[in-house]
C-alpha positions as CSV (number, residue, x, y, z in Angstrom):
1,M,-13.2,-43.9,-20.7
2,E,-11.5,-40.6,-19.9
3,E,-8.7,-40.6,-17.4
4,Q,-9.7,-38.9,-14.1
5,I,-7.7,-35.9,-13.2
6,I,-6.7,-35.8,-9.5
7,T,-6.8,-32.3,-8.3
8,K,-6.3,-33.0,-4.6
9,N,-3.0,-33.7,-2.9
10,F,-2.4,-37.0,-1.2
11,I,-3.2,-35.6,2.3
12,E,-6.6,-34.4,1.1
13,Q,-7.2,-37.8,-0.4
14,I,-6.5,-39.4,3.0
15,I,-8.8,-37.0,4.8
16,D,-11.5,-37.6,2.2
17,A,-11.3,-41.3,2.8
18,D,-11.4,-40.9,6.6
19,L,-14.4,-38.7,6.4
20,E,-16.2,-41.1,4.1
21,A,-15.3,-43.9,6.5
22,G,-17.2,-42.1,9.3
23,M,-14.8,-39.7,10.9
24,A,-16.9,-36.8,12.4
25,A,-14.4,-34.0,11.8
26,I,-10.7,-33.4,11.3
27,A,-8.4,-31.7,13.8
28,T,-4.9,-30.5,12.9
29,R,-2.3,-28.5,14.8
30,F,0.8,-26.3,14.1
31,P,3.3,-27.3,16.8
32,P,6.5,-25.2,16.6
33,E,9.2,-25.4,19.2
34,P,9.8,-22.0,20.8
35,N,13.6,-22.1,20.3
36,G,13.9,-19.6,17.5
37,Y,11.9,-17.5,15.0
38,L,9.8,-19.2,12.3
39,H,11.3,-19.4,8.8
40,I,9.7,-19.7,5.3
41,G,9.6,-23.5,5.6
42,H,7.2,-23.1,8.5
43,A,5.0,-21.0,6.3
44,K,4.2,-24.1,4.2
45,S,3.2,-26.0,7.3
46,I,1.1,-23.1,8.6
47,F,-0.8,-22.8,5.3
48,L,-1.2,-26.6,5.1
49,N,-2.5,-27.2,8.7
50,F,-4.7,-24.2,9.0
51,G,-5.8,-24.4,5.4
52,L,-7.0,-28.0,5.7
53,A,-8.9,-27.3,8.9
54,K,-10.7,-24.4,7.2
55,K,-11.4,-26.4,4.0
56,Y,-12.9,-29.3,5.9
57,D,-14.6,-27.2,8.6
58,G,-12.4,-28.7,11.2
59,T,-10.2,-27.3,13.9
60,C,-6.5,-26.3,14.1
61,F,-4.6,-25.5,17.2
62,L,-1.5,-23.5,17.8
63,R,0.6,-25.5,20.2
64,F,4.1,-24.9,21.4
65,D,6.3,-28.0,21.9
66,D,8.1,-26.4,24.9
67,T,9.9,-29.5,26.4
68,N,13.4,-28.1,26.4
69,P,13.7,-25.2,28.8
70,I,17.4,-24.5,27.9
71,K,16.6,-23.3,24.4
72,E,13.1,-21.8,24.8
73,E,12.2,-18.2,25.5
74,D,9.0,-16.1,25.7
75,E,10.4,-13.9,23.0
76,Y,10.1,-16.9,20.6
77,V,6.6,-17.6,21.8
78,D,5.5,-14.0,21.1
79,S,7.2,-13.8,17.7
80,I,5.7,-17.1,16.5
81,Q,2.2,-16.0,17.4
82,Q,2.7,-12.7,15.5
83,D,4.0,-14.6,12.5
84,V,1.1,-17.1,12.4
85,A,-1.4,-14.3,12.7
86,W,0.3,-12.2,10.1
87,L,0.0,-15.1,7.6
88,G,-3.7,-15.0,8.2
89,A,-4.1,-18.1,10.2
90,V,-6.7,-18.2,13.0
91,W,-6.2,-20.9,15.6
92,D,-9.0,-22.5,17.6
93,G,-9.3,-21.8,21.3
94,E,-6.4,-20.7,23.4
95,V,-2.8,-21.1,22.5
96,R,-1.6,-24.4,23.8
97,F,1.7,-25.7,25.2
98,A,3.3,-29.1,25.8
99,S,4.0,-27.8,29.3
100,D,0.2,-27.8,29.9
101,Y,0.4,-31.6,29.9
102,F,3.5,-32.1,32.0
103,D,1.5,-33.8,34.7
104,A,-0.2,-36.0,32.2
105,F,3.1,-37.0,30.6
106,Y,4.4,-37.9,34.0
107,D,1.4,-40.0,34.8
108,M,1.7,-41.9,31.5
109,A,5.4,-42.5,32.1
110,E,4.6,-44.2,35.4
111,A,1.9,-46.2,33.6
112,L,4.6,-47.4,31.1
113,I,6.8,-48.4,34.1
114,E,4.0,-50.3,35.7
115,K,3.4,-52.2,32.5
116,G,7.0,-53.1,32.3
117,L,7.6,-51.0,29.3
118,A,10.0,-48.4,30.7
119,Y,13.0,-48.4,32.9
120,V,15.5,-46.1,34.6
121,D,19.0,-46.4,33.1
122,D,22.2,-45.3,34.8
123,Q,24.4,-45.4,31.7
124,T,26.0,-42.1,30.6
125,A,24.9,-40.5,27.3
126,E,28.2,-41.7,25.8
127,E,27.6,-45.3,26.9
128,M,24.0,-45.3,25.6
129,H,25.3,-43.9,22.2
130,K,28.0,-46.6,22.1
131,H,25.6,-49.4,22.8
132,R,22.9,-48.2,20.5
133,G,24.4,-50.2,17.6
134,T,24.5,-49.3,13.9
135,L,22.3,-49.7,10.9
136,T,23.8,-53.2,10.3
137,E,24.5,-54.2,13.9
138,P,22.0,-54.5,16.8
139,G,22.3,-52.5,19.9
140,V,23.4,-53.9,23.3
141,E,20.8,-54.0,26.1
142,S,21.4,-51.9,29.1
143,P,22.6,-53.8,32.3
144,Y,19.7,-51.9,34.0
145,R,17.0,-52.9,31.6
146,D,15.6,-55.6,33.8
147,R,15.1,-53.6,37.0
148,S,11.8,-54.4,38.7
149,V,8.8,-52.2,38.4
150,E,9.1,-51.2,42.0
151,E,12.7,-50.1,41.7
152,N,12.0,-48.2,38.4
153,L,9.1,-46.4,40.0
154,S,11.1,-45.5,43.0
155,L,14.1,-44.2,41.0
156,F,11.8,-42.3,38.6
157,R,10.1,-40.5,41.5
158,Q,13.5,-39.7,42.9
159,M,14.4,-38.2,39.6
160,R,11.3,-36.1,39.7
161,D,12.1,-35.0,43.2
162,G,15.6,-33.8,42.3
163,A,17.7,-36.5,44.0
164,F,20.1,-36.9,41.0
165,A,22.2,-34.6,38.9
166,D,21.8,-33.8,35.3
167,G,22.6,-36.8,33.1
168,E,22.9,-39.2,36.0
169,K,19.9,-41.2,35.0
170,V,17.3,-41.3,32.2
171,L,14.0,-43.0,31.8
172,R,13.9,-45.2,28.6
173,A,11.2,-47.1,26.8
174,K,11.7,-50.8,26.7
175,I,11.1,-51.7,23.1
176,D,13.8,-53.6,21.0
177,M,17.5,-53.0,20.9
178,A,17.7,-55.1,17.8
179,S,15.1,-53.2,15.8
180,P,16.2,-52.2,12.3
181,N,14.7,-48.8,13.1
182,M,17.2,-47.0,15.3
183,N,14.4,-44.9,16.9
184,M,12.9,-48.0,18.4
185,R,16.1,-49.1,20.3
186,D,14.9,-48.1,23.8
187,P,14.7,-44.4,23.3
188,A,14.9,-42.0,26.2
189,I,11.5,-40.7,27.5
190,Y,12.7,-38.4,30.3
191,R,16.0,-36.7,31.1
192,I,17.1,-34.9,34.2
193,L,17.5,-31.2,33.6
194,H,17.8,-28.7,36.5
195,A,16.7,-25.7,34.5
196,S,13.9,-23.2,34.9
197,H,11.1,-23.5,32.4
198,H,9.6,-20.4,30.8
199,R,6.1,-21.3,32.0
200,T,6.5,-23.9,34.8
201,G,9.5,-22.3,36.5
202,D,11.3,-24.7,38.8
203,K,8.4,-27.1,39.4
204,W,10.1,-29.8,37.3
205,C,13.7,-31.0,37.1
206,I,12.8,-33.8,34.6
207,Y,11.5,-33.1,31.2
208,P,10.0,-35.3,28.5
209,M,11.8,-36.0,25.3
210,Y,10.2,-34.7,22.1
211,D,9.5,-38.1,20.6
212,Y,7.6,-39.1,23.7
213,A,5.7,-35.9,24.3
214,H,4.7,-35.1,20.7
215,P,2.3,-38.1,20.0
216,L,0.8,-37.7,23.5
217,E,0.1,-34.0,22.9
218,D,-1.7,-34.9,19.7
219,A,-3.7,-37.6,21.4
220,I,-4.6,-35.4,24.4
221,E,-5.9,-32.7,22.1
222,G,-7.9,-35.0,19.9
223,I,-5.8,-34.4,16.8
224,T,-6.8,-36.6,13.9
225,H,-4.1,-35.9,11.3
226,S,-0.6,-35.1,12.6
227,L,1.2,-33.6,9.7
228,C,5.0,-33.4,9.8
229,T,7.9,-33.3,7.4
230,L,9.6,-36.4,5.9
231,E,12.5,-36.5,8.3
232,F,10.0,-37.8,10.9
233,E,8.9,-40.8,8.8
234,D,11.3,-43.1,10.6
235,H,9.8,-41.8,13.9
236,R,6.3,-42.8,13.0
237,P,6.6,-46.4,14.5
238,L,7.7,-44.9,17.8
239,Y,4.9,-42.3,17.6
240,N,2.4,-45.2,17.2
241,W,4.1,-47.3,19.8
242,F,3.4,-44.7,22.5
243,I,-0.2,-44.3,21.4
244,D,-0.7,-48.1,21.3
245,H,0.7,-48.8,24.7
246,L,-1.1,-45.9,26.4
247,D,-4.4,-46.2,24.6
248,D,-6.1,-47.0,28.0
249,S,-5.0,-43.7,29.5
250,P,-7.8,-41.3,30.5
251,H,-5.7,-38.4,29.2
252,L,-5.9,-39.5,25.5
253,K,-8.8,-38.4,23.4
254,S,-7.9,-39.7,19.9
255,R,-5.6,-41.9,17.9
256,P,-3.8,-39.5,15.6
257,Q,-2.5,-40.5,12.2
258,Q,1.0,-39.2,11.5
259,I,1.4,-38.2,7.8
260,E,4.7,-37.0,6.4
261,F,5.1,-34.5,3.5
262,A,8.1,-32.9,1.8
263,R,9.6,-29.9,3.6
264,L,10.1,-26.7,1.8
265,E,13.7,-26.4,0.5
266,I,14.7,-23.3,-1.6
267,E,18.0,-23.1,-3.4
268,N,20.8,-21.3,-1.4
269,T,18.4,-20.5,1.4
270,M,19.1,-21.5,5.0
271,T,16.1,-23.0,6.8
272,S,17.7,-24.2,10.0
273,K,16.8,-22.4,13.2
274,R,20.0,-23.5,14.8
275,R,22.2,-22.1,12.0
276,L,20.2,-18.9,11.7
277,K,20.6,-18.5,15.5
278,A,24.4,-18.8,15.0
279,L,24.2,-15.8,12.6
280,V,22.1,-13.8,15.1
281,D,24.4,-14.7,18.0
282,A,27.5,-13.7,16.0
283,Q,25.8,-10.4,15.3
284,L,26.4,-10.8,11.6
285,V,22.7,-9.9,11.0
286,D,20.4,-7.3,12.6
287,G,18.5,-9.8,14.7
288,W,16.1,-12.5,13.8
289,D,14.0,-10.1,11.7
290,D,16.9,-9.0,9.5
291,P,15.4,-8.6,6.1
292,R,18.1,-10.8,4.6
293,L,17.0,-13.7,6.7
294,P,14.3,-16.2,5.4
295,T,12.5,-15.9,8.8
296,I,8.9,-14.9,8.5
297,S,9.7,-11.8,10.5
298,G,12.6,-11.0,8.2
299,L,10.4,-11.5,5.1
300,R,7.7,-9.3,6.6
301,R,10.3,-6.6,7.3
302,R,11.6,-6.9,3.8
303,G,8.2,-6.3,2.3
304,Y,6.9,-9.7,1.5
305,T,3.2,-10.2,1.6
306,P,1.2,-13.1,3.1
307,A,-0.6,-13.4,-0.2
308,A,2.7,-13.9,-2.1
309,L,3.9,-16.5,0.4
310,K,0.6,-18.4,0.3
311,E,0.6,-18.4,-3.5
312,F,4.1,-19.7,-3.6
313,C,3.3,-22.5,-1.2
314,Q,0.2,-23.4,-3.1
315,R,2.0,-23.5,-6.4
316,I,4.8,-25.8,-5.2
317,G,2.1,-28.1,-3.7
318,V,2.3,-31.0,-1.2
319,A,4.4,-33.9,-2.2
320,K,5.9,-37.1,-0.7
321,T,9.4,-36.6,-2.0
322,N,11.9,-33.8,-1.2
323,S,13.0,-31.4,-3.9
324,I,14.7,-28.0,-4.0
325,V,12.7,-25.1,-5.4
326,E,14.4,-22.3,-7.3
327,Q,14.6,-18.9,-5.7
328,N,13.2,-17.4,-8.8
329,Y,9.9,-19.2,-8.3
330,L,9.4,-17.4,-4.9
331,T,10.4,-14.0,-6.3
332,F,8.0,-14.5,-9.3
333,C,5.1,-15.0,-6.9
334,L,6.2,-12.0,-4.9
335,R,6.4,-9.7,-8.0
336,E,3.0,-11.0,-9.2
337,D,1.4,-9.9,-6.0
338,L,3.2,-6.6,-5.6
339,N,2.6,-5.7,-9.1
340,R,-1.1,-5.8,-8.3
341,V,-1.1,-4.1,-4.9
342,A,2.0,-1.9,-4.5
343,P,1.7,1.8,-5.0
344,R,4.1,3.4,-7.5
345,A,6.5,6.1,-6.5
346,M,9.7,7.8,-7.8
347,A,13.0,7.6,-6.0
348,V,16.5,8.2,-7.2
349,L,19.1,6.0,-5.5
350,N,22.3,7.4,-7.0
351,P,21.3,11.1,-7.7
352,L,22.7,13.3,-10.4
353,K,21.5,16.9,-10.7
354,L,19.6,17.9,-13.7
355,T,18.7,21.5,-14.5
356,L,16.1,22.7,-17.0
357,T,17.7,25.8,-18.3
358,N,14.6,27.3,-19.9
359,Y,12.2,26.5,-17.0
360,P,11.2,29.4,-14.7
361,E,13.4,29.5,-11.7
362,D,10.8,29.7,-8.9
363,Q,8.0,27.8,-10.5
364,I,6.7,24.6,-9.1
365,E,3.9,22.8,-10.8
366,W,2.2,19.6,-9.8
367,V,1.9,16.7,-12.3
368,E,-0.4,13.8,-11.8
369,G,0.9,10.3,-11.2
370,V,-1.0,7.0,-11.2
371,V,-0.9,5.1,-7.8
372,N,-1.1,1.7,-9.5
373,P,-1.9,1.2,-13.2
374,N,-3.3,-2.2,-12.5
375,D,-6.0,-0.9,-10.1
376,E,-7.8,2.3,-11.0
377,S,-9.5,2.4,-7.7
378,M,-6.2,3.4,-6.1
379,G,-6.5,6.7,-7.9
380,T,-3.9,9.3,-8.7
381,Y,-1.5,11.6,-6.7
382,Q,0.3,14.9,-7.2
383,I,4.0,15.1,-7.8
384,P,6.0,18.4,-7.6
385,F,8.0,19.4,-10.7
386,G,10.4,22.2,-11.2
387,K,13.6,23.6,-12.7
388,H,15.9,21.5,-10.6
389,L,15.6,17.8,-10.6
390,Y,17.5,14.6,-9.7
391,I,17.9,11.6,-12.1
392,E,19.9,8.4,-11.7
393,Q,23.6,8.7,-12.5
394,E,23.2,5.7,-14.8
395,D,20.6,7.5,-16.9
396,F,23.2,9.9,-18.4
397,R,26.2,9.0,-20.5
398,E,28.7,11.4,-21.9
399,E,29.4,8.9,-24.7
400,A,26.8,6.4,-25.8
401,N,25.9,4.3,-28.8
402,R,22.6,4.3,-30.7
403,K,21.3,1.5,-28.5
404,Y,21.4,3.7,-25.4
405,H,18.0,5.2,-25.1
406,R,18.5,7.3,-22.0
407,L,20.0,10.8,-21.7
408,K,23.1,11.7,-23.7
409,P,24.5,14.9,-25.3
410,G,22.0,16.1,-27.9
411,G,19.6,13.3,-27.0
412,E,16.0,13.5,-26.0
413,V,14.0,11.6,-23.4
414,R,10.7,12.0,-21.7
415,L,10.4,12.7,-18.0
416,M,7.8,10.4,-16.5
417,Y,4.5,12.2,-16.1
418,G,6.2,15.3,-17.5
419,Y,7.9,16.8,-20.5
420,I,10.3,15.8,-23.2
421,I,13.7,17.2,-22.5
422,K,16.9,17.5,-24.5
423,C,20.5,17.5,-23.2
424,E,22.3,20.7,-24.1
425,D,25.4,20.4,-22.0
426,Y,26.8,19.0,-18.7
427,V,29.1,20.0,-15.9
428,K,32.2,18.1,-14.7
429,D,34.2,18.4,-11.5
430,P,37.5,19.9,-12.7
431,E,39.5,17.7,-10.4
432,T,37.8,14.3,-10.6
433,G,36.3,14.6,-14.1
434,E,33.0,13.3,-12.5
435,I,29.8,14.6,-14.1
436,T,28.0,16.7,-11.5
437,E,25.1,18.2,-13.4
438,V,23.3,17.8,-16.7
439,L,21.8,20.9,-18.4
440,C,18.7,20.4,-20.5
441,S,16.0,22.3,-22.2
442,Y,12.4,21.2,-21.9
443,D,9.6,21.4,-24.5
444,P,6.5,22.9,-22.8
445,M,4.2,21.6,-25.5
446,T,5.0,17.9,-24.7
447,K,3.3,17.5,-21.3
448,S,0.1,15.4,-21.2
449,G,-2.8,17.5,-22.7
450,M,-0.5,19.7,-24.7
451,P,-0.4,19.7,-28.6
452,D,2.9,17.7,-28.8
453,A,2.2,15.3,-25.9
454,D,2.2,12.3,-28.3
455,R,5.6,13.1,-29.8
456,K,7.6,9.9,-29.6
457,V,11.0,9.5,-28.0
458,K,12.6,6.1,-27.1
459,G,13.5,6.8,-23.5
460,T,11.5,7.6,-20.4
461,L,13.2,8.5,-17.1
462,H,12.0,8.8,-13.5
463,W,13.1,11.8,-11.5
464,V,12.6,13.7,-8.2
465,E,12.1,17.5,-7.9
466,A,15.0,18.9,-5.8
467,S,13.3,21.4,-3.5
468,H,10.8,18.9,-2.3
469,A,13.1,15.9,-2.3
470,V,13.4,13.8,0.8
471,D,16.8,12.3,1.7
472,A,16.5,8.6,2.4
473,E,18.6,5.6,3.2
474,V,18.1,2.5,1.0
475,H,19.3,-1.0,1.8
476,L,20.2,-3.2,-1.1
477,L,19.9,-6.8,-0.2
478,D,21.6,-9.8,-1.8
479,D,21.6,-13.5,-1.0
480,L,22.5,-14.2,2.6
481,M,24.4,-17.3,1.7
482,D,27.5,-17.2,-0.5
483,P,26.6,-19.4,-3.4
484,D,30.3,-20.2,-4.0
485,Q,30.6,-21.9,-0.6
486,A,29.7,-25.6,-0.1
487,A,26.3,-26.3,1.3
488,D,27.8,-28.3,4.2
489,A,30.3,-25.5,5.1
490,D,30.1,-23.8,8.5
491,I,27.2,-21.3,8.5
492,L,29.6,-18.5,9.5
493,D,31.8,-19.3,6.5
494,R,28.8,-19.4,4.2
495,F,27.6,-16.0,5.2
496,N,27.8,-13.5,2.3
497,K,29.6,-10.5,3.7
498,D,28.4,-8.5,0.7
499,S,24.7,-9.2,1.2
500,L,24.0,-5.7,2.4
501,E,24.8,-2.4,0.7
502,V,23.7,0.8,2.3
503,L,23.0,3.8,0.0
504,K,22.8,7.1,1.7
505,G,21.6,10.4,0.3
506,C,19.0,8.9,-2.0
507,K,16.3,11.3,-3.2
508,C,12.6,10.4,-2.8
509,E,9.4,12.2,-3.7
510,P,7.9,13.8,-0.5
511,R,5.0,11.4,0.2
512,L,7.5,8.5,0.8
513,A,8.5,10.2,4.0
514,E,5.1,9.2,5.3
515,A,5.3,5.7,4.0
516,P,3.4,3.3,6.3
517,I,5.7,0.8,8.0
518,G,5.8,-2.5,6.1
519,Q,4.3,-0.9,3.0
520,A,6.1,-2.0,-0.2
521,Y,6.2,0.5,-3.1
522,Q,7.4,0.1,-6.6
523,F,10.2,2.6,-7.1
524,M,9.6,3.0,-10.8
525,R,12.3,1.5,-13.0
526,K,14.2,0.3,-9.9
527,G,12.2,-2.4,-8.1
528,Y,10.0,-2.9,-5.0
529,Y,11.1,-1.3,-1.7
530,C,9.6,-1.4,1.8
531,A,9.7,1.1,4.6
532,D,11.8,-0.6,7.3
533,R,9.8,-1.4,10.4
534,K,12.8,-0.9,12.7
535,Y,14.5,2.3,11.5
536,H,12.1,4.2,9.1
537,T,10.9,7.5,10.4
538,P,9.4,10.5,8.5
539,E,12.5,12.5,9.4
540,A,14.9,9.8,8.3
541,P,13.2,7.4,5.9
542,V,14.8,4.0,5.4
543,F,13.8,1.5,2.7
544,N,14.7,-2.1,2.1
545,L,14.9,-3.7,-1.3
546,T,12.1,-6.2,-1.4
547,V,12.7,-7.6,-4.9
548,G,14.0,-6.3,-8.2
549,L,11.8,-5.8,-11.2
550,R,13.4,-8.9,-12.7
551,D,15.5,-11.7,-11.6
552,K,19.3,-11.2,-11.7
553,F,21.0,-13.4,-14.3
554,K,22.5,-16.5,-13.0
555,G,25.0,-17.9,-15.5
């Protein structure tokens, strides 16, 4: 008997079993907290939740877990919606918020009090932490744990009405202070927080804790499969405890199943909103969408495509154990997509003048370039060519060995889409000795369609015609995190101060001045570059390095 090959991940297998057992339809959700911008780790969750709903003809909601007014802002809400939509996800119905259910959360908290399953505690946060116990020692029960239902209801309502200061009291679930699972040792359900909420204003001065609100949100919305990352595995018993003890609430529509999967971890890549916010607040980066950041907004500004991110997430798969993915795997997926879809263009980042001494002084001809050799439907375009050109400084050497196949004295190369040229001489700055101009002759019979067009030379150079050249600024981007710093070092110490290099006076072919914002181009022989969405204008083009043509060597 042949071994059956399993092609579905473990979550899909669970869903298949549930549907076979009679479940009518699945419902998932993507539930970010609006306390920062989304990062690439969230992309995996977005593709998973929305992808499963689409595959199984179910529903997926976009819901904001906005239970902490101190850290939440409308800016984050707006950016998250833009990121989710940019990745191609379409949520069902209106955008939802935990704050939509604040009244229901409160009602269910009173229900727990009435069942003798919650109490108001007067201990300070320090005292509760001290009495929580350790992994080997049980916690100590609060002296306020056995208050009567009536007293707890009265105190909780006074908390709601603003009678107490922040931190003066909390509402706790009454579970088991000796539980081996620390999350079950009478966790806090509500805390006092006199802070305005971005949606409810000053209506509330008590706010539900995440572990209390999250399962109830899922159950209120009728979620069937609550997908979260592995760090919430130990929280699952608490998740189920709230559902079990409030299953008679008229607010709840389903009994969701929490399923944990491995989060996305990429080598030397920071995926902590708190730490990324520290870089933003310290102004070490150009906002949350800095193209060096692994935020979805930053990746979009850098020139990443939704297709590349989706392919990456699909390739790494959905697993039950955490692992770290190499950066090269992500950049491989990006190159694969950009190679298919990115237009080609010529840009010289470190220009060196090149003069064709035997070319007519005032003549400009137009040569034909291919927009993308992998997609004929993208067509061709016209490039100006003339006597005065720019090439890369690195493409000429005064002294070079036989293995150097670019331009050197007496050597020949082909200019891309143009002619074969031969270096006859060069000009140096008399003071610095720097080479300022290369003097070449061109063979007019070597252009495409000419008799000697097929004459072979070993090197081909890109170039930009001088009179039509557009000056541009190019941002070269490196790893945001210094790989030589320890992973547990302070984020400000780990920041790579050399992660941005700004090149001014780069020379681009004229059509790049009109590059659409966000459009990535392959600058031939250099890499993929994207018109910056914040600074690029036709009058002053700015491009970010998206990814090189090959991975840099890591020895």
